[in-house]
Legacy VTK file of the C-alpha trace (Angstrom):
# vtk DataFile Version 3.0
C-alpha trace
ASCII
DATASET POLYDATA
POINTS 259 float
0.000 0.000 0.000
2.876 2.330 0.593
3.953 4.594 3.402
2.596 8.045 4.098
4.610 10.572 6.070
2.782 13.571 7.495
4.081 16.780 8.991
4.145 16.928 12.785
1.444 19.572 12.973
-1.644 18.904 10.852
-3.731 22.055 10.611
-7.464 21.763 10.069
-8.790 23.802 7.191
-9.356 27.379 8.189
-13.115 27.820 7.925
-13.498 30.577 10.487
-11.332 33.657 10.063
-12.467 35.565 13.134
-10.051 35.587 16.033
-10.558 36.969 19.504
-7.108 38.172 20.466
-6.333 38.977 24.079
-2.873 40.445 24.551
-1.538 41.379 27.993
-1.085 45.098 28.754
-3.421 46.267 25.980
-5.757 49.116 26.841
-8.564 47.541 24.814
-9.798 44.220 23.453
-10.395 43.503 19.774
-11.429 40.950 17.203
-9.605 40.398 13.928
-11.548 39.455 10.797
-9.979 38.197 7.557
-12.166 38.093 4.445
-12.550 36.000 2.409
-12.125 33.105 4.829
-9.579 31.471 2.505
-7.523 34.143 0.661
-6.391 33.378 -2.895
-3.960 34.992 -5.326
-5.235 38.137 -7.040
-8.369 38.474 -4.921
-8.847 41.459 -2.603
-8.225 40.531 1.032
-9.826 42.608 3.775
-8.255 42.782 7.221
-10.480 44.302 9.878
-9.838 45.048 13.542
-13.020 45.542 15.572
-12.195 47.199 18.914
-13.979 48.374 22.034
-12.230 51.761 21.895
-14.913 54.428 22.524
-15.623 57.052 19.866
-14.418 59.890 22.112
-10.889 58.387 22.251
-7.934 59.627 20.221
-6.623 56.800 17.993
-3.694 56.563 15.573
-2.715 53.429 13.623
0.693 52.740 12.075
1.088 51.662 8.463
1.704 47.952 7.926
5.141 46.718 6.836
4.066 44.222 4.196
6.084 41.458 2.465
7.095 42.199 -1.133
4.329 40.102 -2.730
1.527 41.769 -0.727
0.260 45.131 -2.009
-1.811 47.547 0.041
-4.818 48.868 -1.868
-6.229 50.968 0.971
-5.697 51.475 4.679
-5.521 51.882 7.481
-9.109 53.188 7.342
-10.323 54.173 10.835
-14.105 54.338 11.249
-16.707 53.913 13.971
-19.434 51.308 14.257
-22.387 51.246 16.643
-23.563 48.686 19.181
-26.853 48.586 21.100
-26.042 48.485 24.818
-28.590 48.993 27.582
-31.108 50.235 25.012
-28.704 52.893 23.805
-26.392 52.929 20.794
-22.704 53.363 21.546
-19.945 53.867 18.980
-16.528 52.211 18.916
-13.598 52.207 16.503
-12.717 49.684 13.823
-9.738 49.663 11.441
-9.614 48.064 7.975
-7.048 47.389 5.263
-7.583 46.161 1.691
-4.734 44.027 0.313
-3.935 42.077 -2.827
-1.407 39.238 -2.962
0.513 38.554 -6.182
1.982 35.185 -5.224
0.716 32.286 -3.133
2.564 31.655 0.093
2.637 31.664 3.881
3.155 35.229 5.062
3.978 36.814 8.403
3.108 40.492 8.824
5.301 42.308 11.361
3.797 43.787 14.511
2.331 47.282 14.268
1.372 49.973 16.742
-2.023 51.430 17.688
-1.827 54.612 19.783
-4.867 55.190 22.008
-4.979 58.467 23.942
-1.216 58.800 23.605
-0.387 55.269 24.805
1.199 52.625 22.564
-0.381 49.215 21.953
1.485 46.632 19.868
-0.657 44.272 17.771
0.149 41.357 15.499
-1.836 39.622 12.765
-1.938 35.810 12.593
-0.105 34.069 9.750
-1.697 34.819 6.377
-1.997 31.738 4.146
-2.742 32.572 0.506
-3.573 29.733 -1.898
-3.439 29.448 -5.659
-6.835 29.558 -7.359
-6.795 25.787 -8.034
-6.087 24.781 -4.424
-9.457 25.041 -2.699
-8.947 21.565 -1.158
-5.463 22.376 0.148
-4.449 23.759 3.513
-1.212 25.275 2.191
-0.057 26.513 -1.232
2.052 24.023 -3.193
4.820 25.570 -5.282
8.004 24.505 -7.064
11.382 26.150 -7.453
15.015 25.412 -8.168
17.059 24.381 -5.149
18.084 27.474 -3.191
21.766 26.527 -3.298
22.047 26.358 -7.109
25.097 28.336 -8.263
24.474 31.284 -10.601
28.130 31.629 -11.638
30.261 28.650 -12.661
33.356 27.919 -14.738
33.708 26.104 -18.037
33.803 22.363 -17.378
32.387 22.671 -13.863
29.508 20.290 -13.187
26.619 21.467 -11.029
23.390 19.756 -9.924
20.122 21.383 -10.995
17.524 20.215 -8.481
13.822 20.891 -8.856
11.937 20.964 -5.547
8.316 21.149 -4.416
7.645 22.825 -1.094
4.859 23.439 1.457
3.837 19.769 1.281
1.882 18.529 4.313
2.694 14.887 3.648
4.705 12.706 1.275
3.857 9.260 -0.056
6.401 6.512 -0.721
5.207 3.596 -2.906
5.999 -0.044 -2.120
9.379 -0.052 -3.783
12.813 1.139 -2.843
13.380 4.775 -3.649
17.005 5.847 -3.791
17.669 9.551 -3.330
21.320 10.192 -4.025
23.103 13.138 -2.377
23.466 15.040 -5.636
19.693 14.915 -6.107
18.930 16.675 -2.843
17.042 15.235 0.087
13.594 15.317 1.655
13.670 18.107 4.222
11.238 19.233 6.881
11.206 22.979 7.365
9.286 25.320 9.625
7.390 28.107 7.859
5.729 30.650 10.166
5.620 28.030 12.913
4.226 25.305 10.632
6.181 22.092 9.873
6.023 21.281 6.149
8.057 19.221 3.661
10.385 20.258 0.841
10.821 17.390 -1.610
13.106 16.981 -4.676
11.051 16.243 -7.806
13.773 15.910 -10.455
17.457 16.641 -10.955
20.071 17.019 -13.671
23.824 17.439 -13.819
24.865 20.309 -16.082
28.402 20.834 -17.403
28.987 23.896 -19.630
31.521 23.577 -22.457
31.702 27.254 -23.467
31.873 30.660 -21.843
28.645 32.681 -21.901
25.189 33.051 -20.422
22.981 30.008 -19.989
19.208 30.452 -20.030
17.165 27.576 -18.622
13.442 28.131 -19.342
10.670 27.479 -16.790
9.971 23.804 -16.091
6.410 22.425 -15.925
5.647 20.120 -12.989
2.449 18.232 -12.130
1.799 17.497 -8.431
-1.391 15.682 -7.418
-3.150 17.003 -10.526
-1.910 20.586 -9.996
0.239 22.206 -12.688
3.140 24.354 -11.479
5.996 26.159 -13.248
9.407 27.107 -11.942
10.955 30.469 -12.722
13.547 30.615 -15.482
17.154 30.168 -14.418
20.072 32.297 -15.655
23.609 31.015 -15.150
26.817 32.841 -16.060
29.669 30.633 -17.310
33.135 32.105 -16.707
36.424 31.165 -18.384
38.919 29.064 -16.470
41.374 31.671 -15.244
44.607 29.785 -15.815
43.717 29.141 -19.473
43.627 32.877 -20.027
40.972 32.845 -22.750
37.727 34.723 -23.009
34.633 34.400 -25.158
32.149 37.241 -25.778
29.487 34.772 -24.677
26.481 33.151 -26.222
22.949 33.579 -24.982
22.357 29.858 -25.369
25.464 28.074 -24.217
26.389 24.560 -25.152
26.647 22.125 -22.314
26.284 18.541 -21.223
23.214 17.275 -19.388
LINES 1 260
259 0 1 2 3 4 5 6 7 8 9 10 11 12 13 14 15 16 17 18 19 20 21 22 23 24 25 26 27 28 29 30 31 32 33 34 35 36 37 38 39 40 41 42 43 44 45 46 47 48 49 50 51 52 53 54 55 56 57 58 59 60 61 62 63 64 65 66 67 68 69 70 71 72 73 74 75 76 77 78 79 80 81 82 83 84 85 86 87 88 89 90 91 92 93 94 95 96 97 98 99 100 101 102 103 104 105 106 107 108 109 110 111 112 113 114 115 116 117 118 119 120 121 122 123 124 125 126 127 128 129 130 131 132 133 134 135 136 137 138 139 140 141 142 143 144 145 146 147 148 149 150 151 152 153 154 155 156 157 158 159 160 161 162 163 164 165 166 167 168 169 170 171 172 173 174 175 176 177 178 179 180 181 182 183 184 185 186 187 188 189 190 191 192 193 194 195 196 197 198 199 200 201 202 203 204 205 206 207 208 209 210 211 212 213 214 215 216 217 218 219 220 221 222 223 224 225 226 227 228 229 230 231 232 233 234 235 236 237 238 239 240 241 242 243 244 245 246 247 248 249 250 251 252 253 254 255 256 257 258
């Protein structure tokens, strides 16, 4: 039947995106709302903080320091909302941001400051998990990339491994046969992303040996994982002359090499 290996921490699908956050030393309590419940690439994501800060308070909210792939469309927008209490309506503050994410991933947004009546309050959003549009049954976004250690500058005749890896996998499945993973092909690795244990797995590998000086362009590679189609980014490698030979070549865009 085969062996299935799962990450140490299996997260249930996030179906409720409302969190009641109680942080010591805060002057107020608040709820955080993330809409839609499961964010996806290209779709507007709304972050909302609903507080119990009274309308007559003075409030200032810092700008968010966002990761490169997250763009702020609007915010922070500070408004009041009303609540019926003891047969009377009272108004409190809420803060919203509108974001758009260009690339799927697991994102951590740094802490930010909310100043209430001149006193600082440090808040932090939970981890933001953004899926690709074809991953509605996934808990985490599955992506592929070249191994992070691949060299971008090499010498003529130098052999390097080109390793294609899938990452953010919750579990891996080994069929009932011996699978040999040689050192030059990389290894199955468990890594922690924003406090979550996930797998990085080698999918394919090649050994490349350039025979001429120049620039090597390796186009994106198409990979299919559990019915999902993914593409790596293109890879550019610069091939340098061997110094003690003392020769140079103006360089070719498409370099000859051995695979």
